N, C-alpha and C positions, 0 to 999 in steps of 0.2 A: 272239040271246037273251043277256040280261045274266046274268052269273054272280052268284049270291047272296053277300051279305056273310058273312064269317066270324062276325061277331057276330050272335047270334040277335035282338038288339034293334035291329039295323041302325044302331047308333051305334058308330063305330069309334074315336072320340077318347077319350082318358082324361079330358078335362075335361067330358064330357057328363054332366049331372046325372041319371043313371039309378040308381034305388035299389039294385040289386044291386052297383053299383060303389062305393057309398058306405057300405054296411054290411059292415064288415070285422071279424071276430072279434078280441077282445083276450084274450090268455091271460096270467094273472097268477099267480105263485107267490110267496107271502110267508108262510112257515110260522109266523112269530112272531105274525102278526096275523089270518090267515084263519081264520074260524070253522068252515068246512065244506069240506073238499077236494072238488073235482069239481062244485061248485055252478055252475049257470048263472044268469045275470042278463041280462035283456033291456034294461036301461037304457042310454041313449045316453051314450057317453063320446067324447071327442075326444083327439087326440094331445097337445094342450096340457095335458091332465089328468095325463099321465105326469110332465112336468116339475114341475107344481105339487105332485104327490105326493112326489116326491123332495126338493124344496125344503122342504116341510112336515116330512118325516121327519128332515131334517138340521137343522131348527130355524132356517131362514133364510127371508127373504121370497121369494116366487116371482118369477121373472124378468119375468113379465107377469101380467095379471089375468084372462086369458081362461080359464085352466084351473082345475079344482076338484080338491081332494084326494080321491083314490080310497079312502082308508082307511075312510071310513064305508060304502062299498059292500062292502068286504071283511068288515066286522064286522056287516053288516046293520043299520046305524043311519043310513041316509041320510034327511035331512030337507030337503025342498025341492029335491030333485035335479032337474035339467033333464029335460024331456019330449022 
């Protein structure tokens, strides 16, 4: 008899496109800009957004164009955010 896989989804590789493995929470604390502490937002962000946000806050051009500035999400003024 075969031993069952440790992964409940039977996908053991990290590169398997399985939804629970790609939805990772992002915690942000930015007291000077956040409008409501402890607020949850279900919008999609990617790791490139962190670099774009830091670059925009520093007043420089982002290192690449894939990321979006997260500050509109923190102030609840996102327009045209990715779905």
